[in-house]
Backbone as ProteinMPNN parsed JSONL, in Angstrom:
{"seq_chain_A": "MAIKDLELRQGNVDLTAEVVEIGEVREFNKFGKPGRVATAKIKDETGEISLTLWNDDIDKVKVGDTIQIKNGFVNEWQGTPQLTTGRMGSLEVISKADEDSEAEPESSSDEDSEAEPKSSSEEDSAEEEDVE", "coords_chain_A": {"N_chain_A": [[142.872, 45.554, -98.095], [143.215, 43.282, -100.813], [145.458, 40.84, -102.242], [144.749, 39.897, -104.787], [143.456, 42.06, -105.886], [145.339, 43.942, -106.558], [146.99, 46.187, -108.793], [149.226, 46.987, -111.528], [151.469, 49.721, -111.061], [150.014, 50.761, -109.026], [149.51, 52.698, -106.164], [149.683, 53.581, -102.636], [149.124, 51.205, -101.224], [147.766, 49.156, -98.814], [148.085, 46.313, -96.956], [147.763, 43.03, -95.439], [149.693, 40.143, -95.056], [151.093, 36.804, -95.365], [154.462, 35.751, -95.14], [155.903, 33.598, -97.397], [158.169, 32.783, -98.643], [161.631, 33.607, -98.95], [164.001, 35.063, -100.937], [167.436, 34.987, -102.165], [169.746, 37.25, -100.704], [170.885, 40.198, -102.17], [173.638, 42.337, -102.799], [174.353, 45.794, -103.437], [175.587, 48.846, -104.918], [174.651, 52.178, -104.899], [174.875, 55.34, -106.071], [177.263, 55.507, -104.671], [176.628, 54.456, -102.197], [176.25, 51.592, -100.163], [173.885, 48.9, -100.389], [171.221, 46.532, -99.711], [169.14, 43.995, -101.106], [166.316, 41.852, -101.403], [164.096, 39.397, -102.71], [160.943, 38.497, -101.74], [158.207, 36.19, -101.297], [154.822, 36.697, -100.787], [151.613, 35.896, -99.347], [148.036, 35.977, -99.29], [144.602, 35.185, -98.509], [143.645, 35.413, -101.057], [145.604, 35.26, -103.024], [149.047, 35.351, -104.325], [152.045, 37.38, -104.299], [155.112, 38.869, -105.368], [157.408, 40.427, -103.142], [159.457, 43.147, -102.658], [162.184, 43.376, -100.587], [163.997, 45.695, -98.741], [167.179, 46.52, -97.478], [167.21, 47.011, -94.02], [164.695, 45.848, -93.669], [164.959, 43.285, -94.626], [166.2, 41.827, -92.588], [164.261, 41.896, -90.64], [162.185, 40.19, -91.322], [160.916, 36.873, -91.463], [160.34, 33.61, -92.893], [157.003, 32.605, -92.692], [156.179, 34.601, -91.005], [153.645, 37.058, -90.355], [152.939, 39.941, -92.04], [152.456, 43.525, -92.272], [151.875, 45.775, -94.76], [152.175, 49.17, -95.398], [151.176, 51.913, -97.307], [152.323, 50.928, -99.687], [153.665, 50.133, -103.002], [152.91, 48.988, -106.249], [154.963, 47.667, -108.6], [156.702, 46.609, -111.594], [158.868, 43.967, -112.353], [160.937, 42.513, -114.576], [158.72, 41.617, -116.009], [157.031, 40.673, -114.031], [154.643, 41.366, -111.536], [155.444, 43.264, -108.632], [155.368, 44.002, -105.199], [156.346, 46.778, -103.281], [157.801, 48.632, -100.576], [159.053, 50.963, -101.032], [160.195, 54.394, -100.826], [158.374, 55.771, -99.28], [156.674, 54.008, -98.007], [155.92, 51.461, -95.491], [156.911, 48.553, -93.603], [155.746, 46.192, -91.372], [156.153, 43.678, -88.957], [153.592, 41.791, -87.819], [152.929, 39.439, -86.671], [154.89, 36.906, -85.492], [156.561, 34.043, -86.922], [155.789, 30.685, -85.949], [158.159, 29.41, -84.007], [158.75, 26.781, -83.358], [157.747, 25.199, -85.451], [159.42, 25.793, -87.574], [161.9, 24.97, -86.645], [161.898, 22.257, -86.552], [163.584, 19.268, -86.472], [164.941, 17.354, -89.156], [164.57, 13.908, -89.833], [167.469, 12.349, -89.337], [168.814, 10.167, -88.533], [169.193, 7.8, -89.979], [170.829, 8.728, -92.034], [173.104, 9.511, -90.589], [174.122, 7.086, -89.621], [174.81, 5.867, -91.981], [176.72, 7.585, -92.897], [179.026, 7.196, -91.43], [181.97, 5.472, -91.982], [182.25, 1.975, -92.068], [184.663, 0.718, -91.657], [186.146, 2.381, -90.065], [186.325, 1.918, -87.306], [187.853, -0.355, -87.271], [190.233, 0.624, -88.324], [190.923, 2.439, -86.304], [191.356, 0.718, -84.119], [193.505, -0.699, -85.103], [195.443, 1.291, -85.243], [195.707, 1.838, -82.525], [196.838, -0.554, -81.65], [199.349, -0.413, -82.826], [200.457, 1.66, -81.381], [200.799, 0.687, -78.82]], "CA_chain_A": [[143.107, 45.35, -99.518], [143.587, 41.897, -101.107], [146.479, 40.702, -103.277], [144.124, 39.722, -106.112], [142.967, 43.351, -106.364], [146.447, 44.842, -106.868], [147.242, 46.467, -110.209], [150.51, 47.631, -111.78], [151.586, 51.157, -110.815], [149.076, 51.165, -107.989], [150.153, 53.179, -104.946], [148.89, 53.615, -101.418], [148.671, 49.834, -100.96], [147.802, 48.688, -97.427], [147.596, 44.942, -96.878], [148.352, 42.097, -94.496], [149.949, 38.882, -95.757], [152.073, 35.893, -94.763], [155.687, 35.534, -95.913], [156.025, 32.169, -97.678], [159.48, 32.493, -99.209], [162.556, 34.746, -99.035], [165.081, 34.723, -101.852], [168.81, 35.333, -101.838], [170.033, 38.668, -100.489], [171.864, 40.733, -103.117], [174.213, 43.616, -102.386], [174.55, 46.717, -104.549], [176.011, 50.214, -104.605], [173.917, 53.176, -105.662], [175.401, 56.662, -105.74], [178.34, 55.331, -103.701], [176.14, 53.919, -100.925], [175.914, 50.167, -100.254], [172.524, 48.519, -100.028], [170.871, 45.118, -99.862], [167.784, 43.766, -101.582], [165.905, 40.454, -101.555], [162.718, 39.247, -103.157], [160.166, 37.533, -100.959], [156.873, 35.904, -101.816], [153.823, 36.792, -99.732], [150.294, 35.416, -99.772], [146.852, 36.102, -98.44], [143.606, 34.191, -98.929], [143.239, 35.637, -102.45], [146.673, 35.025, -103.987], [150.439, 35.592, -103.97], [152.766, 38.396, -105.051], [156.486, 39.089, -104.93], [157.608, 41.608, -102.321], [160.849, 43.569, -102.607], [162.648, 43.743, -99.249], [165.169, 46.557, -98.814], [168.059, 46.789, -96.336], [166.85, 46.506, -92.696], [163.489, 45.013, -93.739], [165.389, 41.903, -94.885], [166.489, 41.191, -91.298], [163.044, 41.892, -89.819], [161.175, 39.249, -91.801], [161.243, 35.443, -91.593], [159.272, 32.811, -93.504], [155.946, 32.277, -91.739], [155.723, 35.83, -90.35], [152.561, 37.835, -90.951], [153.403, 41.325, -92.137], [151.518, 44.543, -92.729], [152.466, 46.784, -95.637], [151.409, 50.422, -95.431], [151.578, 52.841, -98.363], [153.172, 50.231, -100.647], [153.518, 50.471, -104.409], [153.056, 47.831, -107.125], [155.697, 47.926, -109.833], [156.909, 45.409, -112.396], [160.269, 43.628, -112.553], [161.068, 41.415, -115.542], [157.391, 41.145, -116.396], [156.289, 40.144, -112.887], [154.265, 42.402, -110.565], [156.093, 43.205, -107.328], [154.982, 45.0, -104.22], [157.497, 47.343, -102.59], [157.473, 49.724, -99.656], [159.629, 52.178, -101.597], [160.689, 55.377, -99.852], [157.31, 56.324, -98.447], [155.894, 52.976, -97.35], [156.505, 50.799, -94.328], [156.648, 47.129, -93.403], [155.741, 45.858, -89.948], [155.826, 42.286, -88.637], [152.521, 41.837, -86.818], [152.861, 38.132, -86.031], [156.089, 36.131, -85.796], [156.361, 32.632, -87.252], [155.916, 29.745, -84.838], [159.549, 28.969, -84.086], [158.834, 25.324, -83.275], [157.473, 24.557, -86.735], [160.588, 25.968, -88.442], [163.083, 24.328, -86.089], [161.697, 20.82, -86.471], [164.705, 18.595, -87.127], [164.613, 16.278, -90.078], [165.067, 12.627, -89.37], [168.766, 12.139, -89.964], [169.488, 9.044, -87.886], [169.624, 6.878, -91.024], [171.945, 9.342, -92.746], [174.276, 9.506, -89.728], [174.714, 5.753, -89.544], [175.412, 5.571, -93.278], [177.83, 8.492, -93.132], [180.226, 6.68, -90.797], [182.496, 4.272, -92.651], [182.258, 0.831, -91.18], [186.026, 0.299, -91.386], [186.853, 3.344, -89.223], [186.636, 1.323, -86.008], [188.953, -1.288, -87.49], [191.437, 1.43, -88.477], [191.256, 2.98, -84.991], [191.924, -0.331, -83.273], [194.819, -1.037, -85.66], [196.352, 2.341, -84.827], [195.952, 1.658, -81.106], [197.749, -1.676, -81.475], [200.69, 0.042, -83.197], [200.939, 2.565, -80.347], [201.16, -0.062, -77.608]], "C_chain_A": [[143.598, 43.911, -99.717], [144.596, 41.852, -102.256], [145.852, 40.606, -104.669], [143.654, 41.046, -106.724], [144.075, 44.316, -106.766], [146.649, 44.969, -108.367], [148.594, 47.151, -110.348], [150.411, 49.139, -111.603], [150.567, 51.671, -109.798], [149.855, 51.572, -106.745], [149.199, 53.131, -103.776], [148.296, 52.248, -101.076], [148.858, 49.52, -99.477], [147.264, 47.267, -97.416], [148.361, 44.147, -95.845], [148.508, 40.768, -95.201], [150.989, 38.069, -95.001], [153.259, 35.741, -95.703], [155.857, 34.034, -96.122], [157.395, 31.786, -98.22], [160.317, 33.767, -99.184], [163.731, 34.304, -99.882], [166.439, 35.177, -101.335], [168.974, 36.843, -101.702], [171.13, 39.09, -101.466], [172.351, 42.082, -102.615], [174.461, 44.471, -103.609], [175.108, 48.028, -104.02], [175.24, 51.164, -105.496], [174.364, 54.548, -105.167], [176.448, 56.572, -104.62], [177.91, 54.785, -102.353], [175.786, 52.447, -101.097], [174.466, 49.921, -99.83], [172.333, 47.028, -100.218], [169.421, 45.022, -100.317], [167.539, 42.258, -101.676], [164.458, 40.44, -102.013], [162.053, 38.153, -102.34], [158.862, 37.257, -101.698], [155.928, 35.952, -100.627], [152.481, 36.319, -100.264], [149.235, 35.84, -98.765], [145.836, 35.091, -98.964], [143.219, 34.32, -100.402], [144.338, 35.369, -103.471], [148.054, 35.308, -103.428], [151.009, 36.719, -104.824], [154.192, 38.459, -104.513], [156.542, 40.399, -104.15], [159.097, 41.925, -102.305], [161.168, 44.014, -101.186], [163.936, 44.536, -99.38], [165.868, 46.614, -97.467], [167.556, 46.187, -95.024], [165.592, 45.635, -92.7], [163.839, 43.548, -93.964], [165.581, 41.163, -93.567], [165.267, 41.087, -90.395], [162.168, 40.678, -90.089], [161.726, 37.827, -91.908], [160.056, 34.739, -92.267], [158.274, 32.411, -92.411], [155.434, 33.491, -90.983], [154.517, 36.403, -91.082], [152.981, 39.296, -90.889], [152.279, 42.247, -92.584], [152.313, 45.564, -93.538], [151.56, 48.013, -95.597], [152.023, 51.321, -96.489], [152.569, 52.196, -99.338], [152.865, 50.652, -102.073], [153.736, 49.205, -105.233], [153.797, 48.266, -108.381], [155.89, 46.605, -110.565], [158.412, 45.202, -112.561], [160.327, 42.385, -113.428], [159.715, 40.767, -115.835], [156.533, 40.626, -115.259], [155.92, 41.282, -111.937], [154.981, 42.173, -109.233], [155.583, 44.328, -106.458], [156.252, 45.493, -103.533], [157.026, 48.42, -101.628], [158.029, 51.035, -100.186], [160.121, 53.115, -100.509], [159.626, 55.793, -98.849], [156.532, 55.276, -97.659], [156.604, 52.38, -96.145], [156.079, 49.336, -94.28], [156.748, 46.872, -91.91], [155.391, 44.381, -89.794], [154.781, 42.33, -87.539], [152.343, 40.504, -86.105], [154.077, 37.323, -86.461], [155.715, 34.686, -86.107], [156.492, 31.795, -85.99], [157.291, 29.107, -84.938], [159.662, 27.452, -84.05], [158.621, 24.657, -84.623], [158.661, 24.694, -87.679], [161.77, 25.148, -87.97], [162.939, 22.809, -85.979], [162.815, 20.092, -87.189], [164.219, 17.497, -88.07], [165.191, 14.993, -89.524], [166.371, 12.313, -90.088], [169.493, 10.954, -89.362], [169.963, 8.019, -88.913], [170.846, 7.417, -91.749], [173.215, 9.28, -91.911], [174.932, 8.137, -89.7], [175.356, 5.37, -90.873], [176.654, 6.41, -93.513], [179.125, 7.982, -92.503], [180.72, 5.458, -91.547], [182.63, 3.143, -91.646], [183.678, 0.407, -90.803], [186.757, 1.247, -90.45], [187.195, 2.742, -87.87], [187.788, 0.327, -86.138], [190.268, -0.525, -87.613], [191.877, 1.982, -87.133], [191.907, 1.923, -84.115], [193.293, -0.752, -83.793], [195.853, 0.012, -85.245], [196.69, 2.197, -83.338], [196.937, 0.525, -80.853], [199.169, -1.261, -81.8], [201.295, 0.896, -82.084], [201.451, 1.793, -79.145], [202.461, -0.715, -77.694]], "O_chain_A": [[144.322, 43.384, -98.872], [144.591, 42.717, -103.132], [146.378, 41.177, -105.624], [143.476, 41.142, -107.938], [143.787, 45.403, -107.268], [146.502, 44.002, -109.115], [149.063, 47.811, -109.421], [149.402, 49.754, -111.948], [150.296, 52.87, -109.726], [150.764, 50.858, -106.321], [148.055, 52.696, -103.904], [147.131, 52.139, -100.691], [149.968, 49.605, -98.95], [146.124, 47.029, -97.815], [149.455, 44.525, -95.427], [147.583, 40.301, -95.867], [151.676, 38.578, -94.116], [153.088, 35.616, -96.916], [155.946, 33.277, -95.156], [157.746, 30.607, -98.254], [159.796, 34.867, -99.371], [164.379, 33.3, -99.59], [166.566, 35.683, -100.22], [168.415, 37.614, -102.482], [172.166, 38.433, -101.578], [171.577, 42.872, -102.074], [174.745, 43.956, -104.69], [175.097, 48.279, -102.815], [175.183, 50.977, -106.712], [174.24, 54.865, -103.984], [176.515, 57.434, -103.744], [178.737, 54.66, -101.449], [175.105, 52.079, -102.054], [173.91, 50.654, -99.013], [173.172, 46.348, -100.809], [168.586, 45.854, -99.963], [168.448, 41.489, -101.99], [163.694, 41.364, -101.733], [162.546, 37.027, -102.262], [158.472, 37.995, -102.603], [156.182, 35.336, -99.591], [152.236, 36.336, -101.47], [149.499, 36.031, -97.578], [146.18, 34.233, -99.777], [142.544, 33.445, -100.943], [144.051, 35.258, -104.663], [148.225, 35.483, -102.222], [150.527, 36.985, -105.925], [154.444, 38.143, -103.351], [155.824, 41.352, -104.453], [159.911, 41.062, -101.975], [160.518, 44.907, -100.642], [164.868, 44.099, -100.055], [165.216, 46.741, -96.43], [167.478, 44.964, -94.914], [165.435, 44.776, -91.832], [163.098, 42.662, -93.538], [165.175, 40.008, -93.436], [165.248, 40.268, -89.476], [161.484, 40.19, -89.189], [162.843, 37.608, -92.377], [158.922, 35.216, -92.213], [158.664, 31.939, -91.343], [154.365, 33.429, -90.376], [154.389, 36.245, -92.296], [153.33, 39.816, -89.83], [151.294, 41.818, -93.184], [153.291, 46.137, -93.059], [150.342, 47.909, -95.742], [153.243, 51.471, -96.559], [153.533, 52.833, -99.765], [151.938, 51.421, -102.326], [154.649, 48.432, -104.946], [153.325, 49.121, -109.131], [155.299, 45.593, -110.188], [159.143, 46.143, -112.871], [159.82, 41.328, -113.052], [159.589, 39.545, -115.898], [155.41, 40.18, -115.494], [156.781, 42.081, -111.568], [155.108, 41.041, -108.768], [155.39, 45.455, -106.914], [157.141, 44.696, -103.236], [155.985, 49.044, -101.836], [157.534, 52.106, -99.833], [160.427, 52.681, -99.398], [159.937, 56.127, -97.706], [155.802, 55.625, -96.731], [157.735, 52.744, -95.823], [155.051, 48.941, -94.829], [157.712, 47.28, -91.262], [154.451, 43.889, -90.42], [155.041, 42.844, -86.451], [151.69, 40.433, -85.064], [154.276, 37.079, -87.651], [154.703, 34.17, -85.631], [157.224, 32.158, -85.07], [157.553, 28.34, -85.864], [160.577, 26.89, -84.651], [159.256, 23.643, -84.911], [158.895, 23.81, -88.502], [162.564, 24.676, -88.784], [163.783, 22.152, -85.369], [162.989, 20.271, -88.394], [163.228, 16.815, -87.811], [166.2, 15.01, -88.818], [166.384, 12.045, -91.289], [170.673, 10.748, -89.647], [171.028, 7.426, -88.74], [171.782, 6.675, -92.047], [174.294, 9.026, -92.448], [176.158, 8.032, -89.75], [176.34, 4.63, -90.893], [177.55, 5.997, -94.249], [180.211, 8.299, -92.989], [179.967, 4.502, -91.732], [183.07, 3.346, -90.514], [183.883, -0.196, -89.75], [187.89, 0.959, -90.065], [188.264, 3.03, -87.331], [188.599, 0.184, -85.223], [191.293, -0.954, -87.083], [193.072, 1.999, -86.837], [192.9, 2.198, -83.442], [194.16, -1.125, -83.002], [196.996, -0.325, -84.934], [197.835, 2.412, -82.939], [197.775, 0.616, -79.956], [200.106, -1.698, -81.132], [202.506, 0.863, -81.865], [202.428, 2.198, -78.516], [202.884, -1.376, -76.745]]}, "name": "protein", "num_of_chains": 1, "seq": "MAIKDLELRQGNVDLTAEVVEIGEVREFNKFGKPGRVATAKIKDETGEISLTLWNDDIDKVKVGDTIQIKNGFVNEWQGTPQLTTGRMGSLEVISKADEDSEAEPESSSDEDSEAEPKSSSEEDSAEEEDVE"}
């Protein structure tokens, strides 16, 4: 199934997509039980859709992972279609993100040299002279 073919209130959704974004995790209490929810964005070759991540699924998924949704459901939140696994569906990570591409350090050598005040060495040497 392709993202472009999804319709509101459609159930039994099976699809494979890449996670491109994961939003802030929010905590809630429902019927006295704590829970967590986050909204992710997933894409395939046909389009993008928001995906609601519940509880343990939040920790399973990272940006860049390829996931498979089975028996999902398309609902609407604040006018935007969202895919969810709900109670009956499942989410499985079928391909992990390439860890090297995420862990690539940004060039910060310029920032580091600017972050150090130039007078700090003068202050240190002045303190050393007082100690002697």
